MMTF fields as JSON, N, C-alpha, C and O atoms, coordinates in Angstrom:
{
  "mmtfVersion": "1.0.0",
  "mmtfProducer": "UNKNOWN",
  "numBonds": 439,
  "numAtoms": 440,
  "numGroups": 110,
  "numChains": 1,
  "numModels": 1,
  "chainsPerModel": [1],
  "groupsPerChain": [110],
  "chainIdList": ["A"],
  "bondAtomList": [4, 2, 8, 6, 12, 10, 16, 14, 20, 18, 24, 22, 28, 26, 32, 30, 36, 34, 40, 38, 44, 42, 48, 46, 52, 50, 56, 54, 60, 58, 64, 62, 68, 66, 72, 70, 76, 74, 80, 78, 84, 82, 88, 86, 92, 90, 96, 94, 100, 98, 104, 102, 108, 106, 112, 110, 116, 114, 120, 118, 124, 122, 128, 126, 132, 130, 136, 134, 140, 138, 144, 142, 148, 146, 152, 150, 156, 154, 160, 158, 164, 162, 168, 166, 172, 170, 176, 174, 180, 178, 184, 182, 188, 186, 192, 190, 196, 194, 200, 198, 204, 202, 208, 206, 212, 210, 216, 214, 220, 218, 224, 222, 228, 226, 232, 230, 236, 234, 240, 238, 244, 242, 248, 246, 252, 250, 256, 254, 260, 258, 264, 262, 268, 266, 272, 270, 276, 274, 280, 278, 284, 282, 288, 286, 292, 290, 296, 294, 300, 298, 304, 302, 308, 306, 312, 310, 316, 314, 320, 318, 324, 322, 328, 326, 332, 330, 336, 334, 340, 338, 344, 342, 348, 346, 352, 350, 356, 354, 360, 358, 364, 362, 368, 366, 372, 370, 376, 374, 380, 378, 384, 382, 388, 386, 392, 390, 396, 394, 400, 398, 404, 402, 408, 406, 412, 410, 416, 414, 420, 418, 424, 422, 428, 426, 432, 430, 436, 434],
  "bondOrderList": [1, 1, 1, 1, 1, 1, 1, 1, 1, 1, 1, 1, 1, 1, 1, 1, 1, 1, 1, 1, 1, 1, 1, 1, 1, 1, 1, 1, 1, 1, 1, 1, 1, 1, 1, 1, 1, 1, 1, 1, 1, 1, 1, 1, 1, 1, 1, 1, 1, 1, 1, 1, 1, 1, 1, 1, 1, 1, 1, 1, 1, 1, 1, 1, 1, 1, 1, 1, 1, 1, 1, 1, 1, 1, 1, 1, 1, 1, 1, 1, 1, 1, 1, 1, 1, 1, 1, 1, 1, 1, 1, 1, 1, 1, 1, 1, 1, 1, 1, 1, 1, 1, 1, 1, 1, 1, 1, 1, 1],
  "groupList": [{"groupName": "MET", "atomNameList": ["N", "CA", "C", "O"], "elementList": ["N", "C", "C", "O"], "formalChargeList": [0, 0, 0, 0], "bondAtomList": [1, 0, 2, 1, 3, 2], "bondOrderList": [1, 1, 2], "singleLetterCode": "M", "chemCompType": "L-PEPTIDE LINKING"}, {"groupName": "GLU", "atomNameList": ["N", "CA", "C", "O"], "elementList": ["N", "C", "C", "O"], "formalChargeList": [0, 0, 0, 0], "bondAtomList": [1, 0, 2, 1, 3, 2], "bondOrderList": [1, 1, 2], "singleLetterCode": "E", "chemCompType": "L-PEPTIDE LINKING"}, {"groupName": "THR", "atomNameList": ["N", "CA", "C", "O"], "elementList": ["N", "C", "C", "O"], "formalChargeList": [0, 0, 0, 0], "bondAtomList": [1, 0, 2, 1, 3, 2], "bondOrderList": [1, 1, 2], "singleLetterCode": "T", "chemCompType": "L-PEPTIDE LINKING"}, {"groupName": "TYR", "atomNameList": ["N", "CA", "C", "O"], "elementList": ["N", "C", "C", "O"], "formalChargeList": [0, 0, 0, 0], "bondAtomList": [1, 0, 2, 1, 3, 2], "bondOrderList": [1, 1, 2], "singleLetterCode": "Y", "chemCompType": "L-PEPTIDE LINKING"}, {"groupName": "ASP", "atomNameList": ["N", "CA", "C", "O"], "elementList": ["N", "C", "C", "O"], "formalChargeList": [0, 0, 0, 0], "bondAtomList": [1, 0, 2, 1, 3, 2], "bondOrderList": [1, 1, 2], "singleLetterCode": "D", "chemCompType": "L-PEPTIDE LINKING"}, {"groupName": "PRO", "atomNameList": ["N", "CA", "C", "O"], "elementList": ["N", "C", "C", "O"], "formalChargeList": [0, 0, 0, 0], "bondAtomList": [1, 0, 2, 1, 3, 2], "bondOrderList": [1, 1, 2], "singleLetterCode": "P", "chemCompType": "L-PEPTIDE LINKING"}, {"groupName": "LYS", "atomNameList": ["N", "CA", "C", "O"], "elementList": ["N", "C", "C", "O"], "formalChargeList": [0, 0, 0, 0], "bondAtomList": [1, 0, 2, 1, 3, 2], "bondOrderList": [1, 1, 2], "singleLetterCode": "K", "chemCompType": "L-PEPTIDE LINKING"}, {"groupName": "LEU", "atomNameList": ["N", "CA", "C", "O"], "elementList": ["N", "C", "C", "O"], "formalChargeList": [0, 0, 0, 0], "bondAtomList": [1, 0, 2, 1, 3, 2], "bondOrderList": [1, 1, 2], "singleLetterCode": "L", "chemCompType": "L-PEPTIDE LINKING"}, {"groupName": "GLY", "atomNameList": ["N", "CA", "C", "O"], "elementList": ["N", "C", "C", "O"], "formalChargeList": [0, 0, 0, 0], "bondAtomList": [1, 0, 2, 1, 3, 2], "bondOrderList": [1, 1, 2], "singleLetterCode": "G", "chemCompType": "PEPTIDE LINKING"}, {"groupName": "SER", "atomNameList": ["N", "CA", "C", "O"], "elementList": ["N", "C", "C", "O"], "formalChargeList": [0, 0, 0, 0], "bondAtomList": [1, 0, 2, 1, 3, 2], "bondOrderList": [1, 1, 2], "singleLetterCode": "S", "chemCompType": "L-PEPTIDE LINKING"}, {"groupName": "PHE", "atomNameList": ["N", "CA", "C", "O"], "elementList": ["N", "C", "C", "O"], "formalChargeList": [0, 0, 0, 0], "bondAtomList": [1, 0, 2, 1, 3, 2], "bondOrderList": [1, 1, 2], "singleLetterCode": "F", "chemCompType": "L-PEPTIDE LINKING"}, {"groupName": "ILE", "atomNameList": ["N", "CA", "C", "O"], "elementList": ["N", "C", "C", "O"], "formalChargeList": [0, 0, 0, 0], "bondAtomList": [1, 0, 2, 1, 3, 2], "bondOrderList": [1, 1, 2], "singleLetterCode": "I", "chemCompType": "L-PEPTIDE LINKING"}, {"groupName": "ALA", "atomNameList": ["N", "CA", "C", "O"], "elementList": ["N", "C", "C", "O"], "formalChargeList": [0, 0, 0, 0], "bondAtomList": [1, 0, 2, 1, 3, 2], "bondOrderList": [1, 1, 2], "singleLetterCode": "A", "chemCompType": "L-PEPTIDE LINKING"}, {"groupName": "VAL", "atomNameList": ["N", "CA", "C", "O"], "elementList": ["N", "C", "C", "O"], "formalChargeList": [0, 0, 0, 0], "bondAtomList": [1, 0, 2, 1, 3, 2], "bondOrderList": [1, 1, 2], "singleLetterCode": "V", "chemCompType": "L-PEPTIDE LINKING"}, {"groupName": "ARG", "atomNameList": ["N", "CA", "C", "O"], "elementList": ["N", "C", "C", "O"], "formalChargeList": [0, 0, 0, 0], "bondAtomList": [1, 0, 2, 1, 3, 2], "bondOrderList": [1, 1, 2], "singleLetterCode": "R", "chemCompType": "L-PEPTIDE LINKING"}, {"groupName": "HIS", "atomNameList": ["N", "CA", "C", "O"], "elementList": ["N", "C", "C", "O"], "formalChargeList": [0, 0, 0, 0], "bondAtomList": [1, 0, 2, 1, 3, 2], "bondOrderList": [1, 1, 2], "singleLetterCode": "H", "chemCompType": "L-PEPTIDE LINKING"}, {"groupName": "GLN", "atomNameList": ["N", "CA", "C", "O"], "elementList": ["N", "C", "C", "O"], "formalChargeList": [0, 0, 0, 0], "bondAtomList": [1, 0, 2, 1, 3, 2], "bondOrderList": [1, 1, 2], "singleLetterCode": "Q", "chemCompType": "L-PEPTIDE LINKING"}, {"groupName": "CYS", "atomNameList": ["N", "CA", "C", "O"], "elementList": ["N", "C", "C", "O"], "formalChargeList": [0, 0, 0, 0], "bondAtomList": [1, 0, 2, 1, 3, 2], "bondOrderList": [1, 1, 2], "singleLetterCode": "C", "chemCompType": "L-PEPTIDE LINKING"}],
  "groupTypeList": [0, 1, 2, 3, 3, 4, 5, 6, 4, 7, 8, 9, 10, 9, 1, 11, 8, 6, 4, 12, 5, 1, 7, 12, 8, 6, 10, 10, 4, 3, 3, 8, 12, 13, 10, 12, 1, 8, 1, 7, 2, 1, 14, 1, 6, 12, 7, 11, 12, 7, 12, 13, 12, 15, 2, 13, 16, 17, 5, 3, 17, 11, 4, 12, 3, 2, 14, 12, 17, 7, 1, 6, 8, 9, 9, 7, 12, 1, 0, 2, 1, 12, 7, 15, 13, 13, 2, 12, 11, 14, 8, 8, 12, 9, 7, 13, 15, 8, 13, 16, 0, 14, 6, 11, 12, 1, 6, 7, 9, 7],
  "groupIdList": [1, 2, 3, 4, 5, 6, 7, 8, 9, 10, 11, 12, 13, 14, 15, 16, 17, 18, 19, 20, 21, 22, 23, 24, 25, 26, 27, 28, 29, 30, 31, 32, 33, 34, 35, 36, 37, 38, 39, 40, 41, 42, 43, 44, 45, 46, 47, 48, 49, 50, 51, 52, 53, 54, 55, 56, 57, 58, 59, 60, 61, 62, 63, 64, 65, 66, 67, 68, 69, 70, 71, 72, 73, 74, 75, 76, 77, 78, 79, 80, 81, 82, 83, 84, 85, 86, 87, 88, 89, 90, 91, 92, 93, 94, 95, 96, 97, 98, 99, 100, 101, 102, 103, 104, 105, 106, 107, 108, 109, 110],
  "secStructList": [7, 7, 7, 1, 7, 7, 4, 4, 4, 4, 4, 4, 4, 4, 4, 4, 4, 6, 6, 7, 2, 2, 2, 2, 2, 2, 2, 2, 2, 2, 2, 2, 2, 2, 6, 1, 1, 1, 1, 1, 7, 2, 2, 2, 2, 2, 2, 2, 2, 2, 2, 2, 2, 2, 2, 2, 6, 7, 2, 2, 2, 2, 2, 2, 2, 2, 2, 2, 2, 2, 2, 6, 6, 7, 7, 2, 2, 2, 2, 2, 2, 2, 2, 2, 2, 2, 2, 2, 2, 2, 2, 2, 2, 2, 2, 2, 6, 2, 2, 2, 2, 2, 2, 2, 2, 2, 2, 2, 2, 7],
  "xCoordList": [17.808, 16.632, 16.284, 16.196, 16.093, 15.771, 14.267, 13.473, 13.884, 12.47, 12.279, 13.237, 11.032, 10.706, 11.018, 11.517, 10.722, 10.971, 12.346, 12.659, 13.15, 14.473, 14.429, 14.231, 14.609, 14.552, 15.481, 15.208, 16.566, 17.494, 16.866, 17.318, 15.822, 15.164, 14.507, 14.375, 14.098, 13.468, 14.383, 13.915, 15.671, 16.641, 16.732, 17.266, 16.225, 16.264, 14.962, 14.805, 14.033, 12.715, 12.803, 12.031, 13.73, 13.835, 14.184, 13.944, 14.737, 15.108, 13.889, 14.014, 12.721, 11.521, 11.195, 10.467, 11.723, 11.432, 12.401, 12.297, 13.322, 14.316, 13.702, 14.19, 12.636, 12.038, 10.81, 10.228, 10.416, 9.283, 9.541, 8.801, 10.592, 10.989, 9.939, 9.82, 9.182, 8.165, 7.069, 6.646, 6.618, 5.58, 6.103, 5.414, 7.316, 7.91, 8.081, 7.811, 8.523, 8.697, 7.389, 7.346, 6.317, 5.001, 4.573, 4.041, 4.812, 4.455, 5.245, 4.668, 6.552, 7.382, 7.091, 7.184, 6.744, 6.337, 5.049, 4.94, 4.083, 2.81, 3.033, 2.505, 3.813, 4.112, 4.733, 4.352, 5.677, 6.32, 5.341, 5.392, 4.447, 3.453, 2.467, 2.08, 2.07, 1.123, 1.698, 0.987, 2.972, 3.575, 4.18, 4.746, 4.063, 4.539, 3.572, 2.393, 4.091, 3.254, 2.098, 2.291, 0.908, -0.287, -1.273, -0.906, -2.518, -3.514, -3.144, -3.423, -2.516, -1.98, -0.472, 0.178, 0.07, 1.518, 2.173, 1.513, 3.461, 4.194, 4.124, 4.062, 4.132, 4.045, 2.7, 2.647, 1.615, 0.286, 0.171, -0.406, 0.718, 0.671, 1.462, 1.055, 2.585, 3.379, 2.613, 2.681, 1.885, 1.066, -0.04, -0.301, -0.682, -1.708, -1.081, -1.63, 0.054, 0.729, 1.131, 1.034, 1.581, 1.952, 0.731, 0.819, -0.395, -1.616, -2.043, -2.372, -2.037, -2.417, -1.439, -1.851, -0.161, 0.845, 0.508, 0.709, -0.003, -0.41, -1.659, -1.8, -2.554, -3.777, -3.456, -4.011, -2.572, -2.221, -1.11, -0.723, -0.603, 0.403, 1.657, 2.141, 2.163, 3.398, 4.578, 4.706, 5.43, 6.543, 7.505, 8.091, 7.67, 8.542, 7.97, 8.69, 6.651, 5.992, 6.002, 6.195, 5.798, 5.842, 7.216, 7.324, 8.256, 9.62, 9.812, 10.287, 9.435, 9.665, 8.89, 9.434, 7.626, 6.817, 7.018, 6.732, 7.5, 7.922, 9.083, 9.111, 10.03, 11.188, 10.752, 11.204, 9.876, 9.417, 8.684, 8.883, 7.846, 7.12, 8.09, 7.949, 9.06, 10.04, 10.83, 11.059, 11.247, 12.028, 11.217, 11.785, 9.897, 9.052, 8.481, 7.638, 8.953, 8.613, 7.466, 7.036, 6.955, 5.884, 6.459, 7.594, 5.664, 6.077, 5.582, 4.702, 6.151, 5.701, 4.24, 3.49, 3.834, 2.436, 1.497, 0.434, 1.87, 1.05, 0.983, -0.082, 2.112, 2.151, 1.293, 0.593, 1.353, 0.549, -0.932, -1.746, -1.29, -2.696, -3.194, -4.323, -2.37, -2.746, -2.991, -3.919, -2.179, -2.347, -3.668, -4.355, -4.022, -5.295, -6.487, -7.518, -6.358, -7.437, -7.687, -8.83, -6.632, -6.798, -7.284, -8.02, -6.879, -7.339, -8.838, -9.559, -9.302, -10.735, -11.536, -12.586, -11.046, -11.747, -11.753, -12.784, -10.612, -10.539, -11.412, -12.096, -11.385, -12.234, -13.704, -14.514, -14.041, -15.427, -15.904, -17.045, -15.028, -15.389, -15.662, -16.56, -14.897, -15.151, -16.484, -17.279, -16.725, -17.967, -19.201, -20.218, -19.129, -20.309, -20.687, -21.846, -19.718, -20.058, -20.856, -21.425, -20.895, -21.729, -23.201, -23.988, -23.576, -24.959, -25.289, -26.365, -24.369, -24.559, -24.685, -25.556, -23.827, -23.866, -25.218, -25.822, -25.675, -26.939, -28.117, -29.016, -28.102, -29.182, -29.253, -30.335, -28.104, -28.072, -28.475, -29.248, -27.941, -28.275, -29.773, -30.398, -30.345, -31.788, -32.613, -33.638, -32.175, -32.887, -32.841, -33.852, -31.643, -31.496, -32.153, -32.496, -32.331, -32.918, -34.441, -35.074, -35.012, -36.479, -37.024, -38.237],
  "yCoordList": [-4.888, -4.582, -5.782, -6.909, -5.541, -6.611, -6.857, -5.918, -8.134, -8.498, -9.599, -10.226, -9.818, -10.866, -12.239, -13.115, -12.425, -13.694, -13.674, -12.776, -14.65, -14.777, -15.967, -17.099, -15.735, -16.83, -17.991, -19.13, -17.722, -18.791, -19.767, -20.905, -19.318, -20.188, -21.399, -22.449, -21.26, -22.377, -23.596, -24.73, -23.365, -24.457, -25.193, -26.301, -24.599, -25.216, -25.915, -26.378, -25.998, -26.563, -27.985, -28.357, -28.772, -30.163, -30.245, -31.273, -29.195, -29.175, -29.018, -29.115, -28.778, -28.567, -29.799, -29.695, -30.942, -32.169, -32.509, -33.588, -31.643, -31.955, -32.363, -33.284, -31.685, -31.977, -32.872, -33.233, -33.23, -34.131, -34.947, -34.835, -35.769, -36.465, -37.417, -37.548, -38.076, -39.006, -38.259, -38.688, -37.153, -36.369, -35.756, -35.761, -35.232, -34.645, -35.708, -35.459, -36.875, -37.962, -38.315, -38.526, -38.38, -38.676, -37.58, -37.864, -36.327, -35.224, -35.307, -35.216, -35.477, -35.489, -36.712, -36.623, -37.841, -39.009, -38.698, -38.977, -38.121, -37.759, -36.734, -36.873, -35.713, -34.647, -35.226, -34.855, -36.123, -36.75, -37.56, -37.537, -38.275, -39.076, -38.189, -38.503, -37.099, -36.189, -35.615, -35.494, -35.264, -34.605, -35.575, -35.149, -36.867, -37.862, -37.919, -37.588, -38.341, -38.503, -39.437, -40.492, -39.046, -39.858, -39.557, -39.52, -39.342, -38.926, -37.565, -37.277, -36.74, -35.456, -35.592, -36.337, -34.878, -34.893, -34.065, -33.261, -34.26, -33.435, -31.962, -31.085, -31.696, -30.329, -29.706, -28.56, -30.454, -29.948, -29.699, -28.7, -30.603, -30.446, -29.224, -28.525, -28.964, -27.782, -26.504, -25.538, -26.48, -25.311, -25.086, -23.951, -26.166, -26.052, -25.507, -24.604, -26.052, -25.611, -24.146, -23.418, -23.709, -22.302, -21.402, -20.367, -21.802, -21.015, -20.969, -19.903, -22.109, -22.165, -21.352, -20.683, -21.404, -20.633, -19.148, -18.452, -18.671, -17.266, -17.024, -15.967, -17.991, -17.842, -17.77, -16.935, -18.63, -18.623, -17.628, -17.444, -16.99, -15.928, -16.36, -15.666, -17.526, -18.041, -17.723, -18.336, -16.792, -16.439, -17.599, -17.698, -18.47, -19.625, -20.552, -21.043, -20.784, -21.655, -21.031, -21.731, -19.73, -19.05, -19.241, -19.562, -19.046, -19.262, -20.708, -20.963, -21.645, -23.062, -23.528, -24.249, -23.128, -23.632, -22.849, -23.366, -21.616, -20.926, -21.703, -21.976, -22.049, -22.833, -24.202, -24.637, -24.879, -26.214, -26.157, -27.018, -25.154, -25.021, -24.855, -25.504, -23.992, -23.779, -25.051, -25.402, -25.74, -26.971, -28.069, -28.923, -28.055, -29.099, -28.687, -29.383, -27.545, -27.154, -26.188, -25.955, -25.618, -24.632, -23.325, -22.96, -22.636, -21.323, -20.249, -20.494, -19.077, -17.959, -17.627, -17.232, -17.784, -17.539, -18.521, -18.119, -19.789, -20.791, -20.479, -20.568, -20.116, -19.802, -18.574, -18.531, -17.596, -16.381, -16.694, -16.164, -17.556, -17.939, -18.689, -18.471, -19.566, -20.275, -19.276, -19.445, -18.254, -17.216, -16.473, -16.142, -16.211, -15.535, -16.43, -15.937, -17.731, -18.652, -18.591, -18.454, -18.69, -18.68, -17.313, -17.232, -16.255, -14.921, -14.784, -14.194, -15.332, -15.288, -16.062, -15.6, -17.232, -18.043, -17.331, -17.272, -16.792, -16.106, -14.859, -14.58, -14.113, -12.924, -13.285, -12.634, -14.323, -14.773, -15.246, -14.999, -15.926, -16.399, -15.224, -15.293, -14.162, -12.964, -12.336, -11.968, -12.214, -11.592, -12.393, -11.813, -13.716, -14.515, -14.404, -14.609, -14.081, -13.853, -12.565, -12.316, -11.756, -10.567, -10.911, -10.107, -12.105, -12.563, -12.62, -12.192, -13.145, -13.212, -11.806, -11.549, -10.907, -9.528, -8.894, -8.225, -9.115, -8.514, -9.073, -8.33, -10.392, -11.001, -10.397, -10.068, -10.256, -9.714, -8.247, -7.802, -7.487, -6.062, -5.876, -5.021, -6.665, -6.557, -6.955, -6.337, -7.978, -8.424, -7.348, -7.059, -6.75, -5.738, -4.416, -3.623, -4.173, -2.927, -2.928, -1.875, -4.09, -4.182, -3.745, -3.77],
  "zCoordList": [-104.237, -103.476, -102.603, -103.089, -101.358, -100.424, -100.418, -100.355, -100.485, -100.436, -99.41, -98.958, -99.056, -98.099, -98.669, -97.962, -99.957, -100.619, -101.268, -102.049, -100.946, -101.543, -102.501, -102.059, -103.801, -104.763, -104.419, -104.798, -103.713, -103.327, -102.331, -102.202, -101.627, -100.648, -101.303, -100.674, -102.551, -103.252, -103.278, -103.182, -103.406, -103.414, -102.086, -102.029, -101.033, -99.697, -99.333, -98.203, -100.268, -99.969, -99.42, -98.536, -99.934, -99.47, -97.983, -97.35, -97.43, -96.008, -95.094, -93.873, -95.674, -94.876, -94.023, -93.036, -94.396, -93.678, -92.557, -91.975, -92.241, -91.212, -89.884, -89.229, -89.484, -88.182, -88.272, -87.249, -89.482, -89.689, -90.954, -91.932, -90.932, -92.156, -92.718, -93.936, -91.861, -92.375, -93.13, -94.203, -92.572, -93.235, -94.527, -95.548, -94.48, -95.681, -96.76, -97.935, -96.362, -97.325, -98.005, -99.217, -97.218, -97.788, -98.765, -99.838, -98.379, -99.271, -100.575, -101.658, -100.475, -101.676, -102.556, -103.78, -101.953, -102.748, -103.509, -104.703, -102.809, -103.424, -104.534, -105.638, -104.229, -105.185, -106.451, -107.562, -106.283, -107.43, -108.263, -109.492, -107.589, -108.292, -109.051, -110.177, -108.44, -109.082, -110.374, -111.371, -110.359, -111.52, -112.534, -113.541, -112.272, -113.244, -114.424, -114.299, -115.553, -116.755, -116.432, -115.827, -116.835, -116.616, -117.72, -118.895, -117.352, -118.344, -118.927, -120.091, -118.106, -118.562, -118.727, -117.993, -119.682, -119.863, -118.768, -118.109, -118.577, -117.609, -118.004, -117.142, -119.298, -119.8, -119.439, -118.993, -119.628, -119.283, -117.778, -117.348, -116.995, -115.54, -115.094, -114.166, -115.745, -115.41, -115.738, -114.978, -116.856, -117.2, -116.165, -115.765, -115.738, -114.701, -113.422, -112.789, -113.052, -111.829, -111.913, -110.925, -113.081, -113.256, -113.051, -112.392, -113.615, -113.452, -111.987, -111.466, -111.331, -109.919, -109.071, -108.124, -109.399, -108.66, -108.67, -107.675, -109.79, -109.855, -109.01, -108.395, -108.98, -108.188, -106.7, -105.986, -106.233, -104.81, -104.515, -103.361, -105.554, -105.46, -104.705, -103.811, -105.093, -104.489, -105.407, -106.467, -105.03, -105.91, -106.156, -107.234, -105.17, -105.358, -106.425, -107.294, -106.341, -107.314, -108.704, -109.698, -108.777, -110.073, -110.701, -111.885, -109.915, -110.424, -110.884, -111.99, -110.015, -110.3, -111.523, -112.36, -111.641, -112.752, -114.04, -115.119, -113.954, -115.166, -115.775, -116.975, -114.927, -115.382, -115.901, -116.96, -115.158, -115.564, -116.905, -117.763, -117.08, -118.352, -119.515, -120.551, -119.336, -120.412, -120.687, -121.845, -119.635, -119.797, -120.478, -121.158, -120.304, -120.883, -122.242, -122.809, -122.757, -124.119, -124.298, -125.427, -123.221, -123.362, -123.881, -123.573, -124.665, -125.159, -124.195, -123.37, -124.311, -123.489, -123.804, -122.911, -125.063, -125.436, -124.728, -124.256, -124.648, -123.952, -122.463, -121.851, -121.888, -120.466, -120.165, -119.154, -121.035, -120.853, -120.98, -120.224, -121.936, -122.093, -120.863, -120.425, -120.301, -119.068, -117.942, -117.151, -117.87, -116.851, -117.064, -116.097, -118.314, -118.584, -118.244, -117.788, -118.461, -118.095, -116.597, -116.161, -115.812, -114.361, -113.87, -112.886, -114.544, -114.179, -114.436, -113.632, -115.559, -115.869, -114.829, -114.382, -114.444, -113.437, -112.095, -111.425, -111.701, -110.413, -110.401, -109.417, -111.5, -111.589, -111.582, -110.921, -112.322, -112.354, -110.997, -110.608, -110.282, -108.946, -108.008, -107.169, -108.147, -107.336, -107.727, -106.863, -109.028, -109.493, -109.114, -108.735, -109.209, -108.903, -107.43, -107.069, -106.578, -105.171, -105.004, -103.941, -106.044, -106.026, -105.895, -105.396, -106.342, -106.176, -104.687, -104.268, -103.895, -102.44, -101.863, -101.032, -102.296, -101.821, -102.146, -101.308, -103.369, -103.796, -102.987, -102.592, -102.746, -101.966, -100.561, -100.078, -99.915, -98.559, -98.566, -97.716, -99.542, -99.614, -99.849, -99.221, -100.742, -101.01, -99.795, -99.51, -99.082, -97.886, -96.801, -96.16, -96.598, -95.56, -95.939, -95.062, -97.219, -97.686, -97.554, -97.619, -97.372, -97.295, -95.968, -95.762]
}
């Protein structure tokens, strides 16, 4: 089945800097520093990234961080729980904007 996203494209990500190598280098240096062990473990950072990948709906990131989570020792149960956490936050963020909708509707209804 042909899709817009080709999983093989993820392997070509490093080529994104061909026409802007200085900017790409800065991004990849920053990216590497962010995901290095720090106050959070690499495993914890991968779980966060997996959750965020679902929020921004990036299939490449979902693939990459699913793999990273497994490689760093996360279980499928942990990964699923991280997904539910981000889903709750995203859903809550949508619902809380209902306050804005209600305020405007009440104002216009008067």
